C-alpha positions as CSV (number, residue, x, y, z in Angstrom):
1,M,-68.8,-124.6,-13.1
2,S,-70.0,-128.1,-11.9
3,G,-73.5,-128.1,-10.6
4,A,-75.1,-125.7,-8.1
5,P,-72.8,-124.1,-5.5
6,G,-72.8,-125.7,-2.0
7,G,-75.0,-123.5,0.3
8,S,-76.3,-120.0,-0.5
9,A,-73.9,-117.8,-2.4
10,Q,-75.7,-114.6,-1.6
11,A,-77.1,-113.2,1.7
12,S,-79.6,-110.4,1.9
13,A,-80.7,-108.2,4.8
14,G,-82.3,-110.3,7.5
15,S,-81.7,-113.6,5.7
16,G,-81.2,-116.7,7.8
17,G,-79.6,-119.3,5.5
18,T,-81.2,-122.7,5.4
19,G,-83.6,-123.3,8.3
20,A,-83.5,-126.4,10.5
21,A,-85.4,-127.6,13.5
22,V,-85.6,-130.5,15.9
23,E,-87.6,-133.3,14.3
24,D,-91.2,-133.3,15.4
25,E,-90.7,-130.3,17.6
26,P,-92.5,-127.0,17.0
27,S,-90.6,-123.7,17.1
28,P,-91.7,-121.5,20.1
29,A,-92.0,-117.8,20.3
30,G,-88.6,-116.2,20.1
31,A,-87.1,-119.0,18.0
32,A,-83.7,-118.0,16.9
33,G,-82.8,-117.2,13.3
34,Q,-80.3,-115.3,11.3
35,G,-79.8,-111.5,11.3
36,G,-77.1,-110.6,8.8
37,T,-76.6,-107.5,6.7
38,A,-77.2,-106.8,3.1
39,G,-74.2,-107.2,0.9
40,Q,-73.0,-105.9,-2.5
41,A,-72.2,-108.2,-5.3
42,G,-68.7,-109.6,-5.2
43,T,-66.3,-110.4,-8.0
44,A,-65.9,-113.6,-9.9
45,G,-63.2,-116.1,-9.2
46,A,-61.4,-117.9,-12.1
47,E,-61.4,-117.0,-15.8
48,P,-64.3,-118.6,-17.6
49,I,-64.0,-120.6,-20.9
50,V,-63.9,-118.2,-23.8
51,D,-67.2,-117.9,-25.6
52,G,-67.4,-119.6,-29.0
53,T,-65.7,-123.0,-28.1
54,P,-67.5,-125.7,-30.1
55,C,-69.6,-128.0,-27.9
56,A,-72.3,-130.8,-28.1
57,T,-73.6,-130.5,-24.5
58,S,-73.1,-128.1,-21.6
59,D,-70.8,-130.7,-20.0
60,D,-68.3,-129.9,-22.8
61,C,-68.1,-126.4,-21.5
62,D,-67.8,-127.0,-17.7
63,D,-64.3,-125.9,-16.6
64,G,-64.8,-127.4,-13.1
65,K,-64.6,-123.9,-11.4
66,P,-67.9,-123.1,-9.7
67,C,-66.9,-119.5,-8.9
68,D,-66.7,-118.4,-12.6
69,G,-70.4,-119.3,-13.2
70,Q,-72.2,-122.1,-14.9
71,E,-71.1,-122.5,-18.5
72,A,-73.7,-123.6,-21.1
73,C,-73.7,-124.9,-24.6
74,V,-75.7,-122.5,-26.7
75,S,-76.3,-123.2,-30.4
76,G,-73.2,-125.5,-30.5
77,F,-70.9,-123.0,-28.8
78,C,-69.9,-122.5,-25.2
79,A,-71.2,-119.4,-23.3
80,A,-69.8,-118.1,-20.1
81,G,-72.0,-118.3,-16.9
82,E,-72.7,-115.6,-14.4
83,A,-70.4,-115.6,-11.4
84,P,-72.1,-115.9,-8.0
85,S,-72.1,-112.8,-5.7
86,C,-71.0,-112.7,-2.1
87,D,-71.4,-110.4,0.8
88,P,-68.6,-108.0,1.7
89,N,-65.7,-109.7,3.4
90,L,-66.6,-113.0,1.8
91,Q,-65.3,-114.6,-1.4
92,C,-66.4,-117.5,-3.6
93,S,-64.4,-120.7,-3.1
94,D,-64.0,-123.4,-5.7
95,N,-62.9,-125.8,-3.0
96,E,-66.1,-125.2,-1.2
97,G,-68.3,-125.9,-4.2
98,G,-68.9,-122.3,-5.0
99,A,-70.0,-121.3,-1.5
100,C,-69.1,-117.8,-0.1
101,V,-66.5,-118.1,2.6
102,F,-64.4,-115.7,4.7
103,A,-60.8,-115.1,3.6
104,D,-60.3,-114.0,7.2
105,E,-59.6,-117.2,9.3
106,S,-59.7,-115.5,12.7
107,P,-62.2,-116.9,15.3
108,W,-65.7,-115.7,15.8
109,I,-66.5,-113.5,18.8
110,V,-70.0,-114.1,20.2
111,Y,-71.6,-111.7,22.6
112,Q,-75.0,-111.0,24.1
113,A,-76.2,-107.4,24.3
114,D,-79.2,-105.2,23.9
115,D,-77.6,-103.4,20.9
116,D,-81.0,-103.2,19.0
117,T,-83.7,-103.1,21.7
118,P,-82.9,-101.6,25.1
119,G,-83.4,-104.2,27.9
120,V,-83.7,-107.1,25.5
121,P,-80.3,-109.0,25.2
122,E,-79.8,-110.8,21.9
123,V,-76.9,-112.8,20.5
124,Y,-74.4,-111.4,17.9
125,A,-71.3,-112.7,16.2
126,V,-68.4,-110.9,14.5
127,K,-65.1,-112.1,13.1
128,R,-62.2,-111.0,15.3
129,G,-60.0,-110.1,12.4
130,L,-62.8,-107.9,11.0
131,L,-63.6,-105.8,14.1
132,G,-64.5,-102.3,12.9
133,K,-64.9,-103.5,9.3
134,M,-67.8,-106.0,9.7
135,T,-71.3,-105.3,11.1
136,P,-72.0,-107.9,13.8
137,I,-74.5,-110.6,12.7
138,K,-77.6,-111.3,14.9
139,L,-77.9,-115.0,15.5
140,N,-81.5,-115.0,16.7
141,D,-84.7,-113.9,15.0
142,P,-86.5,-110.8,16.4
143,L,-87.9,-111.8,19.8
144,D,-91.5,-111.5,20.9
145,A,-92.2,-109.2,23.8
146,G,-91.0,-110.6,27.1
147,W,-88.4,-112.9,25.5
148,E,-84.6,-112.7,25.9
149,T,-81.5,-114.7,25.3
150,I,-79.2,-115.9,28.1
151,G,-76.2,-118.2,28.5
152,G,-74.1,-119.7,25.8
153,T,-71.6,-122.6,25.3
154,W,-69.6,-124.2,22.4
155,S,-69.8,-127.8,21.4
156,P,-66.7,-130.0,21.9
157,D,-65.8,-129.6,18.2
158,H,-66.2,-125.8,18.6
159,Q,-68.5,-125.5,15.5
160,L,-71.9,-125.2,17.3
161,Y,-72.8,-122.4,19.7
162,T,-75.9,-123.0,21.9
163,F,-77.8,-120.4,23.9
164,I,-81.1,-120.2,25.7
165,V,-84.2,-118.2,24.5
166,R,-86.6,-117.7,27.4
167,Q,-89.6,-115.8,28.6
168,R,-89.5,-114.9,32.3
169,S,-93.2,-114.9,33.1
170,P,-94.8,-117.3,32.6
171,Y,-91.5,-119.2,32.3
172,Q,-90.9,-120.8,29.0
173,A,-87.5,-121.7,27.4
174,T,-85.9,-123.4,24.5
175,M,-82.3,-123.6,23.3
176,Q,-81.0,-122.4,20.0
177,T,-77.9,-123.9,18.3
178,V,-76.0,-122.1,15.5
179,R,-73.4,-123.9,13.3
180,F,-70.3,-121.9,12.3
181,G,-68.4,-122.9,9.2
182,R,-66.2,-120.9,6.8
183,G,-69.1,-118.8,5.6
184,L,-71.9,-116.9,7.3
185,P,-73.4,-118.7,10.4
186,E,-76.2,-121.0,9.6
187,K,-79.8,-120.4,10.8
188,A,-80.4,-121.4,14.4
189,V,-81.8,-124.8,15.1
190,T,-84.5,-125.0,17.9
191,I,-84.0,-127.5,20.7
192,P,-86.7,-128.0,23.4
193,G,-85.6,-127.6,27.0
194,D,-83.1,-125.3,28.7
195,S,-80.1,-127.4,29.4
196,M,-77.9,-129.9,27.6
197,D,-74.8,-132.0,28.2
198,W,-72.6,-132.8,25.1
199,A,-71.0,-136.2,24.7
200,P,-67.2,-136.0,24.6
201,S,-67.1,-136.6,20.9
202,G,-69.7,-133.9,20.2
203,R,-71.9,-136.3,18.1
204,A,-74.7,-136.3,20.6
205,F,-76.0,-134.6,23.7
206,A,-78.2,-135.6,26.7
207,M,-81.1,-133.5,27.9
208,S,-83.0,-133.7,31.1
209,E,-86.7,-133.6,30.2
210,A,-90.0,-133.9,32.0
211,S,-90.2,-137.5,33.4
212,G,-86.8,-138.7,32.2
213,I,-83.7,-138.1,30.0
214,S,-83.2,-138.1,26.2
215,I,-80.3,-138.3,23.8
216,Y,-80.2,-136.3,20.6
217,E,-77.9,-136.8,17.7
218,Y,-76.8,-134.2,15.2
219,A,-77.7,-135.4,11.6
220,T,-76.0,-134.5,8.4
221,D,-79.1,-132.6,7.2
222,G,-78.6,-130.1,10.0
223,T,-81.3,-131.3,12.3
224,F,-81.2,-132.8,15.8
225,K,-83.1,-136.1,16.1
226,R,-84.2,-137.7,19.4
227,A,-82.3,-141.0,19.3
228,F,-83.1,-142.3,22.8
229,T,-85.5,-141.4,25.6
230,S,-86.2,-142.8,29.1
231,T,-89.2,-140.6,29.7
232,D,-92.0,-142.2,31.7
233,P,-95.0,-140.3,33.2
234,D,-94.3,-142.0,36.6
235,N,-90.7,-140.8,36.6
236,E,-89.1,-137.5,37.8
237,D,-86.7,-135.6,35.6
238,G,-83.5,-137.5,34.9
239,Y,-79.8,-136.6,34.9
240,G,-76.6,-138.4,34.0
241,D,-72.9,-138.3,33.3
242,W,-71.1,-139.2,30.0
243,T,-68.2,-141.6,29.9
244,P,-65.2,-141.1,27.6
245,L,-66.7,-143.7,25.3
246,D,-69.9,-141.6,24.7
247,E,-71.9,-143.9,27.0
248,L,-74.4,-142.2,29.3
249,V,-74.8,-143.4,32.9
250,F,-78.1,-141.8,34.1
251,I,-80.6,-141.8,36.9
252,S,-84.4,-142.7,36.7
253,T,-86.4,-142.0,39.8
254,S,-90.0,-143.1,40.4
255,K,-92.5,-140.5,41.6
256,L,-94.5,-143.2,43.3
257,T,-91.8,-145.0,45.4
258,Q,-89.0,-142.3,45.3
259,K,-86.6,-145.1,44.5
260,S,-84.0,-144.7,41.8
261,S,-82.3,-146.8,39.2
262,I,-78.9,-146.2,37.7
263,R,-78.8,-147.2,34.1
264,L,-76.4,-147.3,31.2
265,A,-77.3,-146.1,27.6
266,K,-74.9,-146.9,24.8
267,L,-74.9,-147.0,21.1
268,E,-75.1,-150.5,19.6
269,G,-74.8,-150.3,15.9
270,T,-77.2,-147.5,15.0
271,T,-79.5,-147.9,18.0
272,W,-79.2,-146.6,21.6
273,K,-80.0,-149.3,24.2
274,A,-80.2,-149.1,27.9
275,S,-79.4,-151.6,30.7
276,E,-79.9,-151.6,34.4
277,L,-76.8,-151.2,36.7
278,A,-78.4,-150.7,40.1
279,T,-82.0,-150.6,41.2
280,G,-84.2,-149.8,44.2
281,I,-82.0,-147.1,45.7
282,A,-84.1,-145.1,48.2
283,D,-83.4,-141.3,48.6
284,L,-80.4,-141.2,46.3
285,W,-78.3,-138.2,47.2
286,R,-75.0,-138.3,45.2
287,F,-73.8,-140.1,42.1
288,D,-70.4,-139.7,40.4
289,V,-68.9,-141.5,37.4
290,S,-65.1,-142.0,37.3
291,P,-63.1,-140.1,34.7
292,T,-62.3,-143.4,33.0
293,G,-66.0,-144.2,32.8
294,T,-65.4,-147.7,34.3
295,E,-67.1,-147.3,37.7
296,F,-69.3,-145.0,39.7
297,I,-70.0,-144.2,43.4
298,Y,-73.4,-143.4,44.9
299,Q,-74.8,-142.6,48.4
300,A,-78.3,-142.1,49.8
301,Q,-79.4,-139.4,52.3
302,H,-82.2,-140.2,54.8
303,S,-83.6,-137.0,56.5
304,D,-80.5,-135.6,58.3
305,S,-78.3,-138.7,58.0
306,Y,-76.2,-140.2,55.2
307,G,-76.2,-143.8,54.2
308,P,-73.2,-145.9,53.3
309,M,-71.2,-145.1,50.1
310,Y,-71.2,-147.8,47.4
311,V,-69.0,-148.3,44.4
312,M,-70.0,-150.3,41.3
313,G,-68.5,-151.1,37.9
314,V,-70.1,-149.8,34.7
315,H,-69.2,-152.8,32.5
316,S,-67.9,-155.5,34.8
317,G,-71.2,-156.3,36.4
318,G,-71.5,-157.7,39.9
319,A,-73.2,-156.3,43.0
320,P,-72.3,-152.9,44.4
321,K,-69.7,-152.9,47.2
322,P,-69.6,-150.7,50.2
323,L,-66.8,-148.1,50.0
324,A,-67.4,-146.2,53.2
325,P,-69.7,-146.5,56.2
326,A,-72.8,-144.3,56.8
327,G,-71.9,-140.7,57.2
328,Y,-70.8,-137.6,55.2
329,H,-67.7,-138.5,53.1
330,P,-66.1,-136.0,50.7
331,F,-64.9,-138.1,47.8
332,S,-63.0,-137.2,44.6
333,W,-61.2,-139.0,41.7
334,S,-57.9,-137.8,40.3
335,R,-58.3,-136.3,36.8
336,D,-56.9,-139.4,35.1
337,G,-59.0,-141.7,37.2
338,S,-56.0,-143.6,38.6
339,K,-56.5,-142.6,42.2
340,F,-59.3,-141.5,44.6
341,L,-59.5,-139.6,47.9
342,L,-62.0,-140.3,50.6
343,L,-62.3,-138.2,53.8
344,E,-63.9,-139.6,56.9
345,E,-64.6,-137.9,60.2
346,D,-63.9,-140.0,63.3
347,D,-65.7,-139.9,66.7
348,A,-63.4,-137.3,68.0
349,G,-64.2,-134.9,65.2
350,Y,-60.9,-135.4,63.3
351,T,-60.9,-136.0,59.6
352,K,-59.0,-138.9,58.2
353,A,-57.9,-138.8,54.6
354,Y,-57.5,-142.0,52.6
355,L,-55.8,-142.4,49.3
356,G,-56.9,-145.2,47.0
357,T,-55.0,-146.4,43.9
358,G,-56.5,-148.1,40.9
359,S,-60.1,-149.1,40.9
360,A,-62.3,-147.9,43.8
361,Y,-64.1,-151.2,43.4
362,S,-60.9,-152.9,44.7
363,R,-61.1,-150.7,47.8
364,Q,-57.3,-150.5,48.2
365,M,-56.9,-147.5,50.5
366,T,-54.2,-146.1,52.7
367,Q,-54.5,-143.4,55.3
368,I,-52.4,-140.3,54.5
369,A,-51.1,-137.7,56.9
370,P,-52.2,-139.6,60.0
371,G,-52.4,-137.5,63.2
372,E,-52.9,-134.3,61.2
373,I,-56.1,-132.2,61.3
374,I,-57.4,-131.9,57.7
375,S,-60.2,-129.7,56.6
376,S,-60.1,-130.5,52.9
377,A,-58.1,-132.5,50.3
378,W,-57.9,-132.8,46.6
379,F,-55.6,-133.9,43.8
380,T,-53.3,-131.7,41.8
381,P,-54.4,-131.6,38.1
382,D,-51.5,-133.9,37.1
383,S,-53.1,-136.6,39.4
384,K,-49.7,-137.2,41.1
385,Q,-49.9,-135.2,44.3
386,V,-52.5,-134.2,46.9
387,I,-53.2,-130.7,48.2
388,L,-54.3,-130.5,51.9
389,W,-55.9,-127.7,53.9
390,E,-54.8,-128.0,57.5
391,P,-56.1,-125.6,60.2
392,A,-53.1,-123.6,61.5
393,N,-54.8,-121.3,64.1
394,E,-58.1,-119.5,64.7
395,W,-57.7,-117.4,61.5
396,A,-55.8,-119.4,59.0
397,H,-55.1,-122.8,57.4
398,D,-51.9,-124.1,55.8
399,V,-51.9,-125.2,52.1
400,T,-49.6,-128.2,51.9
401,L,-48.5,-130.4,49.0
402,L,-48.2,-134.1,49.7
403,D,-46.4,-136.4,47.3
404,P,-47.4,-140.1,47.9
405,A,-44.5,-141.3,45.7
406,K,-41.7,-139.9,47.9
407,N,-42.0,-142.4,50.7
408,T,-44.4,-144.4,52.9
409,A,-44.5,-141.6,55.4
410,Y,-46.1,-139.3,52.8
411,S,-43.8,-136.3,53.3
412,Y,-45.2,-132.9,52.3
413,D,-44.3,-129.3,51.9
414,T,-46.2,-126.2,53.1
415,L,-46.9,-123.9,50.2
416,A,-48.7,-121.0,51.8
417,R,-50.8,-119.9,54.8
418,N,-54.3,-118.8,53.8
419,G,-57.0,-116.9,55.7
420,L,-60.1,-119.1,56.5
421,R,-62.0,-117.3,53.7
422,D,-59.3,-117.5,51.1
423,S,-59.4,-120.0,48.3
424,G,-56.9,-121.6,45.9
425,P,-54.6,-122.8,44.5
426,F,-55.8,-122.0,41.0
427,F,-54.1,-124.2,38.4
428,S,-53.3,-123.7,34.7
429,Q,-54.6,-125.8,31.9
430,D,-51.4,-127.7,31.5
431,Q,-51.7,-128.7,35.2
432,D,-48.3,-127.2,36.2
433,L,-48.6,-123.5,37.1
434,A,-50.7,-122.3,40.0
435,V,-51.6,-119.1,41.7
436,I,-51.8,-119.3,45.6
437,P,-53.0,-116.5,47.9
438,E,-51.0,-116.0,51.1
439,R,-51.3,-113.9,54.3
440,D,-48.5,-113.2,56.8
441,Y,-50.9,-112.5,59.7
442,N,-54.6,-112.0,60.3
443,N,-56.2,-109.1,58.5
444,T,-53.0,-108.3,56.6
445,E,-52.4,-107.9,52.8
446,I,-53.3,-110.8,50.5
447,H,-50.2,-111.8,48.6
448,L,-50.7,-113.5,45.3
449,L,-47.8,-115.8,44.4
450,L,-46.8,-118.2,41.6
451,F,-46.0,-121.8,42.2
452,S,-45.3,-124.6,39.7
453,L,-45.0,-128.3,40.2
454,S,-42.1,-128.4,37.8
455,G,-40.1,-125.8,39.7
456,R,-40.3,-123.0,37.1
457,H,-41.8,-120.7,39.7
458,S,-41.2,-121.1,43.4
459,R,-43.4,-118.8,45.5
460,D,-42.9,-115.7,43.3
461,R,-45.1,-112.9,44.6
462,F,-46.6,-110.7,41.9
463,D,-49.2,-108.6,43.7
464,S,-50.3,-107.6,47.2
465,I,-54.0,-106.7,47.8
466,P,-55.1,-104.5,50.7
467,P,-56.8,-106.5,53.6
468,D,-60.1,-104.8,53.0
469,N,-60.1,-105.8,49.3
470,E,-60.8,-109.2,47.8
471,Y,-59.5,-111.1,44.8
472,R,-61.7,-113.2,42.4
473,D,-61.7,-115.1,39.1
474,V,-58.0,-115.9,39.0
475,R,-57.2,-117.4,35.6
476,I,-54.1,-118.6,33.8
477,S,-53.9,-118.5,30.0
478,A,-53.0,-121.3,27.8
479,H,-49.2,-122.0,27.7
480,N,-48.8,-120.2,31.1
481,E,-48.0,-116.9,29.5
482,F,-50.4,-114.7,31.5
483,V,-52.3,-114.5,34.8
484,A,-55.4,-112.4,35.0
485,Y,-57.6,-111.7,38.0
486,T,-60.2,-109.3,39.6
487,K,-59.6,-107.3,42.7
488,G,-61.3,-104.6,44.7
489,V,-64.2,-103.9,47.0
490,Y,-67.8,-104.9,46.2
491,P,-69.3,-103.7,43.9
492,N,-66.3,-101.8,42.5
493,Y,-63.9,-104.3,41.0
494,D,-61.0,-103.7,38.8
495,G,-58.8,-106.2,36.8
496,A,-55.1,-106.8,36.1
497,Y,-52.9,-109.2,34.2
498,V,-49.3,-110.3,34.6
499,D,-47.1,-111.1,31.6
500,L,-44.9,-114.1,32.3
501,R,-43.3,-114.4,28.9
502,Y,-40.2,-112.3,29.5
503,N,-39.9,-112.7,33.3
504,T,-39.9,-116.3,34.2
505,S,-38.7,-115.7,37.7
506,G,-38.1,-112.8,40.1
507,D,-40.7,-110.0,40.4
508,P,-43.3,-110.0,37.6
509,K,-45.5,-106.9,37.7
510,P,-49.3,-106.6,37.2
511,V,-50.8,-104.4,34.5
512,R,-54.2,-102.9,34.9
513,L,-56.8,-103.9,32.2
514,P,-57.4,-100.6,30.2
515,G,-60.7,-98.8,30.3
516,E,-63.1,-97.1,32.7
517,G,-65.8,-98.6,34.9
518,T,-66.1,-101.7,37.1
519,L,-64.8,-105.0,35.6
520,Y,-67.9,-107.1,35.1
521,S,-66.3,-110.3,33.6
522,F,-63.3,-111.5,31.6
523,N,-61.8,-114.6,30.0
524,F,-58.8,-115.6,27.9
525,D,-59.2,-117.1,24.5
526,S,-58.1,-120.7,23.9
527,S,-54.8,-119.6,22.4
528,G,-53.9,-117.6,25.5
529,T,-52.9,-114.5,23.5
530,A,-56.1,-112.5,23.9
531,L,-58.4,-111.2,26.7
532,Y,-62.1,-110.4,26.3
533,Y,-63.5,-108.4,29.2
534,I,-66.6,-106.3,30.0
535,R,-66.6,-103.0,31.9
536,E,-69.7,-101.5,33.4
537,L,-70.0,-97.7,33.6
538,D,-71.9,-95.7,36.2
539,N,-74.8,-95.2,33.8
540,G,-75.3,-99.0,33.5
541,A,-73.7,-99.4,30.0
542,R,-71.5,-102.5,29.6
543,D,-69.0,-102.7,26.8
544,C,-66.9,-105.7,25.7
545,Y,-63.3,-105.2,24.7
546,Y,-60.8,-107.4,22.9
547,L,-57.2,-107.0,24.1
548,D,-54.4,-108.5,21.9
549,L,-51.6,-109.8,24.1
550,S,-49.6,-111.6,21.4
551,R,-47.0,-108.8,21.1
552,Q,-44.5,-107.8,23.7
553,V,-46.2,-104.4,24.0
554,A,-49.9,-104.8,24.4
555,Q,-52.1,-103.0,21.8
556,A,-55.0,-100.7,22.7
557,P,-58.2,-102.7,23.3
558,I,-60.9,-102.8,20.6
559,K,-64.5,-102.4,21.4
560,V,-66.6,-105.4,20.2
561,N,-70.2,-104.6,20.7
562,R,-72.1,-101.5,19.4
563,D,-73.7,-99.4,22.1
564,G,-75.8,-101.8,24.1
565,R,-75.5,-103.4,27.5
566,T,-73.3,-106.5,27.1
567,N,-73.9,-109.5,29.4
568,Q,-71.5,-112.0,27.8
569,C,-68.6,-111.9,25.4
570,S,-66.2,-114.7,24.4
571,A,-64.3,-116.1,21.4
572,Q,-64.8,-119.3,19.5
573,P,-62.2,-121.8,20.8
574,L,-59.6,-122.8,18.3
575,T,-59.8,-126.4,17.1
576,P,-56.5,-128.3,17.7
């Protein structure tokens, strides 16, 4: 063995691993920690050096295998060391410096439930491949009376899980972040505040704090350090947007003058520095950074009226330019940032839609669908086409697809006719497949149909929902293999999924999600081959189930939580 093993090689009941906290920040009541379960001693790894080998120092005996124990030179001869012990389901790894790691490489399932104390939701984690074999690990320390956990999200690298620990009255809250590696989850790190926004790289996050905004960086020693702050007693709470380059465009507003400044914070060497982009903006109402991070728009609202909309470059400098006159103007960028849409209502009450290409700062816009009545418009996820909602009659609007690349007349196709309260289309992650609701007449069945920009599906209906029912939470799995959705009448909802793997066209059939009770929530995992869903029974119990969809014939669902009331349940995303 070479040196001490990396990390703790043994976990006991209630242990929390190595503690960590935000620098200079105290841990509040209810600070998260590590639950865990007691484990039995494991078995050694590699064969040690045979006792009795002549030696001058202990270095002569080291075989470079941490998992067979630390060899020592005793009275001129090598003596074998004692192998480290690991919890059940873990094994010692020489490649990890003697740390205990899971042989099972399935993702973690994290859920919130009151498994231990009725009415007090806490956070638990269990390996998906060890469901039924492994006791879920509690991620937070025991909570003081009146405290609970809510929410939860993964960092961009999918290694950190953050949740909120709060007290309802009087309101207090902090966030807790847990790092997941190949071994047991580490002890939670306490972060002040109740909201955070990760930088795209995951190396830092921004947090709105009293009187400003701060940036925290994750350090190699497991702590979060405040690397930048714009806090000022005379300022209101700040907010901002990250650019793809891990630069933060943020707002600072004076309590005294109610005027705002838009600033840019970026890392120069090892130091975060801020510069002014725009200043003296009274009654700032909206602010939006482009997907490319090269420009942003902003607009003020004065009482019941809206000021002009301006656009400005993030790095190019120069004064802001007016993009639209005073008034309410829905605005959106395409996902790739290469185009933008601007809606403008004329004096007659008709909405004009303008399509811009390239930089909004250049203000190169062309009206699309002139003469048409448009209630809404947005880009398809591939950034190439535009979806329009056009009123059709007193009860419906048409969903049309416009392709600006076809010709200068902007020809378009009608995809479906929706009721005024319907929504959609709902697009897949790969930006091609969509689910669109359709009605033939007013107060008739809602037909759910598949449509794809590539032509793989063309208005394939897969379910019809009674007119007194509703549909919600339409989701498409990764790789477009499944569609899942909720349907029913409030508060009694059920769920179904459609398998598209073996029926790429024609008449795919929905399958009900197994189990009793109302469907409370559901989500696909990042691989698209599993569903996690919560059903609520009449007695108020909520159970989370894992449904494996990877095989042609779906397996029976597996219960994830113990016996508590589950509020949230999801799997760790798979890192590409």
